[in-house]
C-alpha positions as CSV (number, residue, x, y, z in Angstrom):
1,M,0.0,0.0,0.0
2,E,2.8,2.4,0.9
3,Q,4.6,1.6,-2.3
4,A,1.4,2.2,-4.3
5,R,1.1,5.7,-2.7
6,Q,4.7,6.6,-3.7
7,Q,5.1,9.0,-6.6
8,E,8.1,9.0,-8.9
9,N,10.3,12.0,-9.0
10,L,8.7,13.4,-5.8
11,L,10.7,14.7,-2.9
12,S,8.9,14.8,0.4
13,I,10.3,17.4,2.8
14,V,9.3,16.6,6.4
15,V,9.4,19.5,8.8
16,P,8.4,19.0,12.5
17,V,6.9,22.3,13.9
18,Y,6.6,23.4,17.5
19,N,5.9,27.1,18.1
20,E,7.7,28.4,15.1
21,V,5.1,30.9,13.8
22,D,7.7,33.5,12.8
23,N,9.8,31.1,10.8
24,L,7.3,29.2,8.8
25,R,6.5,31.6,5.9
26,P,10.2,32.5,5.3
27,L,11.2,28.8,5.5
28,L,8.6,27.8,2.9
29,Q,9.8,30.6,0.6
30,E,13.4,29.3,0.9
31,I,12.2,25.7,0.2
32,S,10.4,26.9,-2.9
33,A,13.5,28.9,-4.1
34,A,15.8,25.8,-3.5
35,M,13.5,23.5,-5.5
36,R,12.7,25.9,-8.3
37,N,15.3,24.6,-10.8
38,Q,15.4,21.0,-9.6
39,P,14.1,18.0,-11.7
40,W,12.2,16.8,-8.6
41,A,8.7,17.7,-7.8
42,Y,8.2,18.3,-4.0
43,E,5.8,18.3,-1.2
44,A,6.5,20.3,2.0
45,L,5.0,18.2,4.8
46,F,4.8,20.2,8.0
47,V,4.0,18.2,11.2
48,D,2.5,20.5,13.8
49,D,3.5,19.1,17.1
50,G,0.8,20.7,19.2
51,S,1.9,24.3,18.7
52,G,0.2,27.0,20.7
53,D,1.7,30.2,19.2
54,G,-0.4,30.5,16.1
55,S,1.7,28.1,14.0
56,S,-1.4,25.9,13.4
57,E,-3.4,28.7,12.0
58,L,-0.6,29.9,9.8
59,L,0.0,26.4,8.4
60,R,-3.6,26.2,7.4
61,E,-3.2,29.4,5.6
62,L,-0.1,28.3,3.8
63,A,-1.7,25.0,2.8
64,A,-4.6,26.8,1.3
65,A,-2.3,29.1,-0.7
66,D,0.3,26.6,-1.8
67,P,-0.5,23.1,-3.3
68,H,3.0,21.9,-2.3
69,V,2.1,22.3,1.4
70,V,0.8,19.3,3.4
71,V,-0.1,19.8,7.1
72,V,-0.3,17.1,9.8
73,Q,-1.6,18.4,13.1
74,F,-1.2,16.6,16.4
75,R,-3.8,17.0,19.1
76,R,-1.0,17.7,21.6
77,N,2.7,17.9,21.8
78,H,4.3,14.4,21.3
79,G,7.9,15.4,20.6
80,Q,10.2,15.4,17.6
81,T,10.5,11.7,17.2
82,A,6.7,11.3,16.9
83,A,6.7,14.2,14.4
84,F,9.3,12.5,12.2
85,A,7.4,9.2,12.4
86,A,4.1,10.8,11.4
87,G,5.8,12.7,8.5
88,F,7.4,9.5,7.3
89,A,4.1,7.7,7.3
90,Q,2.4,10.4,5.3
91,A,5.2,11.1,2.8
92,R,4.5,10.0,-0.8
93,G,7.9,10.7,-2.4
94,Q,10.6,8.3,-3.5
95,L,13.0,10.5,-1.5
96,I,12.4,12.0,1.9
97,L,14.2,14.9,3.4
98,T,14.0,16.1,7.0
99,M,14.8,19.5,8.4
100,D,14.1,21.7,11.4
101,A,11.5,24.5,11.3
102,D,13.7,27.1,13.0
103,R,15.5,28.0,9.8
104,Q,18.9,27.1,11.1
105,N,19.0,24.4,8.4
106,D,19.4,26.0,5.0
107,P,17.2,24.7,2.2
108,A,19.8,25.9,-0.3
109,D,21.8,22.8,0.7
110,I,19.1,20.5,-0.7
111,P,20.7,20.2,-4.2
112,D,24.0,19.1,-2.6
113,L,22.3,16.4,-0.7
114,L,20.4,15.2,-3.8
115,A,23.7,15.1,-5.7
116,K,25.4,13.1,-3.1
117,L,22.5,10.6,-2.8
118,A,22.7,10.1,-6.6
119,E,26.2,8.7,-6.1
120,G,24.6,5.5,-4.8
121,Y,24.0,6.2,-1.1
122,D,20.8,5.4,0.8
123,V,21.1,8.2,3.3
124,V,23.0,11.6,3.3
125,N,23.5,13.4,6.6
126,G,24.2,17.1,6.9
127,W,27.3,18.1,8.8
128,R,27.2,21.5,10.4
129,V,30.8,22.4,10.0
130,N,30.4,26.0,11.3
131,R,27.7,25.8,14.0
132,Q,25.9,29.0,14.9
133,D,24.9,27.9,18.4
134,A,25.8,28.9,22.0
135,F,29.1,27.4,22.9
136,L,28.3,26.2,26.4
137,M,24.6,25.2,26.1
138,R,24.7,23.6,22.6
139,K,28.2,23.0,21.1
140,I,29.8,21.4,24.2
141,P,27.0,19.0,25.0
142,S,26.7,18.1,21.3
143,L,30.5,17.4,21.0
144,V,30.4,15.2,24.1
145,A,27.4,13.3,22.8
146,N,28.8,12.8,19.3
147,R,32.1,11.5,20.7
148,L,30.4,9.0,23.1
149,I,28.0,7.7,20.5
150,A,30.7,7.4,17.9
151,H,32.9,5.4,20.4
152,F,30.2,3.0,21.5
153,S,28.3,2.6,18.2
154,K,31.3,2.5,15.9
155,V,29.4,4.7,13.5
156,P,31.9,7.4,12.4
157,L,29.9,10.6,11.9
158,H,30.9,14.1,12.7
159,D,27.4,15.4,13.4
160,R,24.5,13.3,14.6
161,G,22.3,16.3,15.7
162,C,21.8,17.8,12.3
163,S,18.1,17.3,11.2
164,L,19.0,18.1,7.6
165,R,19.0,14.5,6.2
166,L,18.0,12.9,3.0
167,F,16.6,9.3,2.7
168,R,15.5,6.9,0.1
169,A,11.9,5.9,0.9
170,E,12.8,2.3,1.6
171,V,15.0,3.4,4.4
172,V,12.4,5.2,6.4
173,R,10.1,2.2,6.1
174,E,12.5,0.2,8.2
175,L,12.9,3.0,10.8
176,H,10.7,2.2,13.9
177,L,10.8,5.5,15.8
178,Y,9.5,5.9,19.4
179,G,10.5,7.7,22.5
180,E,13.3,10.1,21.5
181,L,15.2,7.7,19.1
182,H,15.3,10.3,16.3
183,R,18.7,11.2,17.7
184,F,19.9,7.7,16.7
185,I,18.6,7.6,13.1
186,P,22.2,7.3,11.7
187,E,22.9,4.3,14.0
188,M,19.6,2.6,13.1
189,V,20.4,3.2,9.4
190,H,23.9,1.8,9.8
191,F,22.8,-1.2,11.8
192,A,20.2,-2.1,9.1
193,G,23.0,-2.1,6.5
194,F,22.2,0.9,4.4
195,R,24.9,3.0,2.8
196,M,25.4,6.4,4.4
197,A,27.3,9.6,3.6
198,E,27.9,13.0,5.1
199,V,27.9,16.4,3.4
200,P,29.0,19.7,4.9
201,V,26.0,22.1,5.1
202,N,25.4,25.7,6.0
203,H,24.2,26.4,9.6
204,R,22.5,29.6,10.5
205,A,21.9,31.4,13.7
206,R,18.3,31.4,15.0
207,V,16.6,34.7,14.1
208,A,13.1,34.1,15.6
209,G,11.5,31.9,18.2
210,Q,13.1,30.1,21.1
211,A,15.4,27.0,21.2
212,K,13.8,23.8,22.5
213,Y,17.0,22.1,23.8
214,G,19.1,22.4,26.9
215,L,21.8,20.6,28.9
216,S,19.3,18.0,30.1
217,R,19.2,16.6,26.6
218,T,22.8,15.2,27.1
219,F,21.6,12.9,29.9
220,R,18.7,11.7,27.9
221,V,21.0,11.0,25.0
222,L,23.2,8.8,27.2
223,V,20.2,6.8,28.4
224,D,18.8,6.3,24.9
225,L,22.3,5.3,23.7
226,F,22.1,2.3,26.0
227,T,18.7,1.5,24.6
228,I,19.8,1.6,20.9
229,L,23.0,-0.4,21.6
230,F,21.1,-3.0,23.5
231,L,18.4,-3.4,20.8
232,H,21.1,-3.7,18.1
233,R,23.2,-6.2,19.9
234,Y,20.7,-8.2,21.9
235,G,17.3,-7.2,20.7
236,D,16.6,-10.7,19.2
237,R,18.7,-12.6,21.8
238,P,18.4,-10.9,25.2
239,M,19.5,-14.0,27.1
240,H,23.0,-13.4,25.8
241,F,23.1,-10.1,27.7
242,F,21.3,-11.2,30.9
243,G,23.1,-14.5,30.9
244,A,26.5,-12.8,30.6
245,L,25.6,-11.0,33.8
246,G,23.7,-13.7,35.7
247,I,26.1,-16.7,35.2
248,P,29.3,-14.9,36.5
249,L,27.4,-13.4,39.4
250,G,25.8,-16.6,40.4
251,G,28.9,-18.6,39.8
252,T,31.0,-16.3,42.0
253,G,28.4,-16.5,44.7
254,G,28.4,-20.3,44.5
255,L,32.2,-20.4,44.7
256,L,32.2,-18.2,47.8
257,L,29.7,-20.5,49.5
258,L,31.7,-23.5,48.5
259,Y,34.8,-22.0,49.9
260,L,33.1,-21.3,53.2
261,G,31.5,-24.8,53.3
262,L,34.8,-26.5,52.6
263,G,36.5,-24.4,55.2
264,K,34.1,-25.5,57.8
265,I,34.4,-29.2,56.8
266,W,38.2,-28.9,56.9
267,A,38.0,-27.4,60.3
268,G,36.0,-30.4,61.4
269,I,38.5,-32.8,59.9
270,V,41.4,-31.1,61.6
271,G,39.8,-30.2,64.9
272,G,37.0,-32.7,65.3
273,V,33.6,-31.6,66.5
274,A,35.1,-28.7,68.5
275,G,36.9,-27.4,65.4
276,F,33.8,-27.8,63.3
277,N,31.7,-25.8,65.8
278,A,34.4,-23.2,66.1
279,A,34.4,-22.4,62.4
280,R,31.5,-20.0,62.5
281,I,30.8,-19.1,58.9
282,G,27.4,-17.6,59.6
283,E,29.0,-14.4,61.0
284,R,31.3,-13.9,58.0
285,P,30.4,-11.2,55.4
286,L,31.4,-13.6,52.7
287,L,28.3,-15.7,53.4
288,S,26.0,-12.7,52.9
289,L,27.9,-11.7,49.8
290,G,27.7,-15.2,48.3
291,I,24.0,-15.5,48.9
292,L,23.4,-12.0,47.4
293,L,25.4,-12.8,44.3
294,I,23.5,-16.1,43.8
295,I,20.2,-14.2,44.1
296,L,21.3,-11.6,41.6
297,G,22.5,-14.3,39.2
298,V,19.1,-16.1,39.4
299,Q,17.3,-12.8,38.9
300,F,19.3,-11.9,35.8
301,L,18.7,-15.4,34.3
302,V,15.0,-15.2,35.0
303,M,14.9,-11.7,33.4
304,G,16.7,-13.1,30.4
305,L,14.1,-15.9,30.0
306,L,11.2,-13.5,30.3
307,A,12.9,-11.2,27.7
308,E,13.3,-14.2,25.4
309,L,9.6,-15.0,25.7
310,L,8.7,-11.3,24.9
311,V,11.0,-11.2,21.9
312,R,9.6,-14.4,20.5
313,T,6.1,-13.1,21.0
314,Y,7.0,-9.8,19.4
315,Y,8.5,-11.3,16.2
316,E,6.2,-14.3,15.8
317,T,2.8,-12.7,16.4
318,Q,3.6,-9.8,14.1
319,G,5.5,-11.7,11.5
320,K,8.5,-9.4,11.8
321,P,11.8,-10.5,10.2
322,V,15.0,-10.5,12.2
323,Y,17.0,-9.5,9.1
324,H,17.2,-6.7,6.4
325,I,17.1,-7.7,2.7
326,K,18.8,-5.4,0.2
327,E,17.5,-7.2,-2.9
328,I,16.6,-10.6,-4.2
329,I,18.2,-11.9,-7.4
330,R,16.5,-14.8,-9.0
331,Q,16.8,-16.2,-12.5
332,Q,13.4,-16.5,-14.0
């Protein structure tokens, strides 16, 4: 059904919007100017994420005046990840481009992204070489997050936070976005086996509206990083993760209890009944530690079994594959 809705030579531009009333009309004018001499037709798909500053009314006005404009309005604020997911679901183009509504992304860079994608890539990411953001509140947290994510995910990108990004439609069909996982789109694309490139793009200072990000985002990025790495490495085999924790913990606890038990038995062999009674292991901290480790080990193993049942239910009841096919070649 989705493939039937797709139109050839159509670029879908997905723009999440949250309280950006002063930026919408100039942004649409810039998009129109950037696409004027392009061989691609386009639709500008604005996803209104529960705005309360007049953005909703202005978007209705723009949609009535410009046939390129498509508006998706949420009943309330759901966040940027949900806005991207809704935009991807409604996009009809063979190619899908995402960008922010604050006009810090420059639509004039769209031709460069299209040219790079034509070289055979599946996704092209924008790289804000000269960021026009506050040094302490935006640049430093972004630098730290990029370094950490690159180190743990092994996906070598300079800039993960740039929303200016171009996809082939088949890529977004394999992106399952929820929570705040839009920050890890490059990682999900890489893990699925798609080819990805990076292009330097212009980045502009905000001229209207207010920034929606702060230092708290860095902490959320770190938490989400654990989620995306866990899903990539152990999403279809969680027992490998929980078992790797539970078996060493339980094994260590068992060895501690065995050590204490053998020590008491040896004391009985050497000292008889008096020696056996004198070896009071019940008062030793090692006994409590051994019991604690065994309990933790059992809990991790049980969690692993429950996770395995959930994963099997998830894949089997919905018929979801655990692989990503690039193409099928068959001689007729």
